[in-house]
Every structure is written in C-alpha cells, then in structure tokens.
C-alpha positions as CSV (number, residue, x, y, z in Angstrom):
1,M,45.4,33.3,11.8
2,I,43.4,36.4,12.9
3,F,39.8,36.1,13.9
4,E,37.5,39.1,13.7
5,S,35.1,37.7,16.3
6,P,35.2,34.7,18.7
7,I,34.2,31.4,17.4
8,S,31.7,29.5,19.5
9,H,31.6,25.7,19.6
10,R,28.2,24.0,19.6
11,F,28.3,20.8,21.5
12,H,26.8,17.7,20.1
13,V,24.8,15.3,22.2
14,E,27.5,12.6,21.8
15,E,30.2,15.1,23.1
16,W,27.9,16.1,26.0
17,H,27.5,12.4,27.0
18,R,31.3,11.8,26.8
19,M,31.9,14.8,29.0
20,G,29.4,13.4,31.5
21,E,31.0,10.0,31.5
22,A,34.4,11.7,32.0
23,N,33.1,13.6,35.1
24,V,33.9,16.9,33.5
25,F,31.1,18.6,35.4
26,D,30.3,18.7,39.1
27,P,27.3,16.3,39.5
28,E,25.7,18.9,41.8
29,N,25.3,21.3,38.9
30,H,21.9,21.4,37.1
31,L,23.2,21.5,33.6
32,E,21.3,21.1,30.3
33,L,22.3,21.0,26.6
34,I,20.1,23.4,24.7
35,D,20.9,24.1,21.0
36,G,24.5,23.1,21.5
37,E,25.1,25.3,24.5
38,I,25.7,23.9,28.0
39,L,23.5,25.9,30.3
40,D,23.7,26.1,34.1
41,M,20.1,26.2,35.2
42,G,21.1,27.2,38.8
43,P,20.2,25.6,42.1
44,I,16.7,24.2,42.7
45,S,14.8,26.0,45.5
46,P,12.9,24.0,48.2
47,N,9.6,25.3,46.7
48,H,10.6,24.1,43.2
49,A,11.7,20.7,44.6
50,G,8.6,20.3,46.6
51,H,6.3,21.0,43.6
52,R,8.3,18.5,41.5
53,M,7.7,15.9,44.3
54,R,4.0,16.9,44.3
55,L,3.7,16.4,40.6
56,T,5.5,13.1,40.7
57,S,3.2,11.7,43.5
58,R,0.0,13.0,41.7
59,F,0.9,11.4,38.4
60,N,2.2,8.2,40.0
61,L,-1.1,7.9,41.9
62,L,-3.2,8.0,38.7
63,P,-4.9,4.6,38.3
64,D,-3.8,2.7,35.2
65,L,-1.8,5.6,33.8
66,P,-0.8,4.4,30.2
67,A,2.5,6.3,30.4
68,I,5.9,6.2,32.2
69,V,6.5,9.2,34.5
70,G,10.0,10.5,34.1
71,I,11.4,12.9,36.7
72,N,14.2,15.3,35.6
73,H,14.8,12.8,32.8
74,P,16.9,13.8,29.7
75,I,14.9,14.1,26.5
76,Q,17.0,14.0,23.3
77,L,15.3,16.4,21.0
78,S,18.0,16.7,18.4
79,A,21.7,16.2,17.9
80,F,22.3,19.5,19.8
81,S,19.5,19.6,22.5
82,E,18.9,17.3,25.5
83,P,16.9,19.2,28.1
84,H,15.8,17.8,31.4
85,A,12.1,18.5,32.0
86,D,11.0,18.4,35.6
87,L,8.4,15.8,34.7
88,A,7.7,13.9,31.5
89,L,4.9,11.5,30.6
90,L,6.4,9.1,28.1
91,T,5.0,6.4,25.9
92,P,5.6,3.0,27.5
93,E,8.8,1.3,26.3
94,I,9.6,-2.4,26.8
95,D,12.9,-1.6,28.5
96,D,11.7,1.5,30.4
97,Y,14.3,3.7,28.5
98,T,17.3,1.8,30.0
99,T,19.1,1.6,26.6
100,R,18.4,5.1,25.2
101,H,17.0,8.5,26.3
102,P,13.5,9.3,25.2
103,K,13.2,11.3,22.0
104,A,10.5,13.9,21.1
105,A,8.2,11.2,19.5
106,D,8.1,9.4,22.9
107,V,6.8,12.4,24.8
108,L,3.1,12.8,25.6
109,L,3.6,15.8,28.1
110,L,6.5,17.8,29.4
111,I,6.1,19.9,32.6
112,E,8.6,22.5,33.9
113,V,8.2,23.9,37.4
114,S,9.2,27.5,37.1
115,D,10.3,30.2,39.5
116,S,13.7,31.7,38.7
117,T,13.7,30.1,35.2
118,L,10.1,31.3,34.3
119,R,11.2,33.6,31.4
120,F,13.5,31.0,30.0
121,D,10.9,28.3,30.2
122,R,8.2,30.6,28.6
123,E,10.4,31.7,25.8
124,Q,13.3,29.4,24.9
125,K,12.0,26.1,26.2
126,R,8.5,26.7,24.8
127,L,9.9,27.3,21.3
128,L,12.3,24.4,21.6
129,Y,9.6,22.0,22.6
130,A,7.2,23.3,19.9
131,T,9.8,23.0,17.2
132,H,10.3,19.4,18.1
133,L,6.5,18.9,18.1
134,I,6.0,18.0,21.8
135,P,2.2,17.8,21.8
136,E,1.7,19.4,25.2
137,Y,3.9,21.5,27.5
138,W,2.9,22.8,30.9
139,I,4.6,25.4,33.1
140,V,3.8,25.2,36.8
141,N,4.3,28.9,37.3
142,L,5.3,29.4,41.0
143,I,5.6,33.2,40.6
144,D,1.9,33.8,39.5
145,N,0.6,30.7,41.1
146,C,-1.0,29.3,37.9
147,L,-0.6,26.6,35.4
148,E,0.3,27.6,31.8
149,I,-0.7,25.1,29.1
150,Y,0.8,25.1,25.6
151,R,-0.7,22.8,22.9
152,Q,-0.9,22.2,19.2
153,P,2.7,22.8,18.1
154,E,2.9,24.3,14.7
155,N,5.6,26.3,12.9
156,G,7.9,26.5,15.9
157,D,5.4,27.7,18.4
158,Y,2.2,26.5,20.1
159,R,-1.1,27.6,18.6
160,E,-3.1,27.1,21.9
161,Q,-2.0,28.8,25.1
162,I,-4.2,28.6,28.2
163,T,-3.6,29.8,31.8
164,L,-5.4,28.0,34.6
165,A,-6.0,28.8,38.2
166,K,-6.2,26.4,41.2
167,T,-10.0,26.0,40.8
168,D,-9.7,24.7,37.2
169,H,-9.1,21.2,35.8
170,I,-7.6,20.0,32.5
171,N,-7.6,16.8,30.4
172,L,-4.4,15.8,28.7
173,V,-4.2,16.0,24.9
174,S,-2.6,12.6,24.4
175,L,-4.4,10.9,27.3
176,T,-7.9,12.4,27.1
177,E,-9.2,10.1,29.9
178,I,-6.7,11.7,32.3
179,Q,-8.1,14.7,34.1
180,V,-5.9,16.8,36.4
181,Q,-7.2,19.1,39.1
182,V,-4.9,22.2,39.0
183,A,-5.2,22.5,42.8
184,D,-3.5,19.1,43.1
185,I,-0.3,20.4,41.5
186,L,-0.1,24.1,42.5
C-alpha cells in the first residue's frame, strides 16, 4: 500500500487516559490533549507558577464562593479535547469531581496564565473554549501585564473581548456577586 501523504492519528480521550495510566509519558511533562493532538506545553516558569498560586489563593479567599476552584485540572470538552486550564471555577458537585473530569457545562470560568503560550492561548484555546460554550475565559497576560476577558461565546468565538489594567475590576458573568480587583491577580 502506497500513501501519498502521511496519515495522522487523532487520539481519543479514552486512549489519552489509557496512555496516562500506562505511564507512557514522563509525569514532569506538561501535556494536553487538544483536538486529538497531544501537545507539550513546555515547562512552567517561576513567574507563571507564582501567578497561578496568586490566583488560587485569591479565589480560595473569597467568602462563600459558590464554586469549586480547580487548579490545572483537566476539563473534558469533547471526545478529542481535554485541556488543563491554570484555574477553573466549577459548579459544585456532590463528589467534588472524584468520579469524572468536569465537562464544559460544569465550567463557570477558565483562566490561563500566559507568557510563552500567549499566542496559543489567545488563538487556539480561545476558539476551543468558545466552541464548547465556556461562558467566560480569562488570560492573565504576563507579557503585556494585563487581563484579557472573553465572554459571550457564539459561533465558535467570543462576542465580547475586554482588556483590563491593574487599576480595573471585573464581576464574573456566572457569579455576578463576585468582583475581582485586577491588581490582586496581576
């Protein structure tokens, strides 16, 4: 049999999970399954890790937060995509997601901390999240020192896009009573 061009294999989430269980990948690698491709997201810088910790502590300190804070938690968006957002606010689940990964319908907010992955997060992840109707997506942009907000998913993209500076504040779409000071997370 002669092939005119290489054939790629799209990995299914179930295959991805079996490979993880079989320790196919080095646990130190930062891998994600996006549209059937296994992507190496590269190492996390101290600045990136520190901002992730800052986000985690800020959201965990919010009084009576009616959501679960997920850190680098897999989100199963489809049979071929399971990204790991830096932070996710999830609808409360009786078993705290111990029997399944959250799905798109469970997500209130996804946040990516971006330095070396800024272009990927702005383009591919933004469209992926919008396609799966994630109601709100934030990029903590460490390059330009701002917070990018994406809301109102429609037709595979977000209708509303806002860029905020440290002096600004924002209320969440799904949890309107929650206000975040941008200076607290940048």
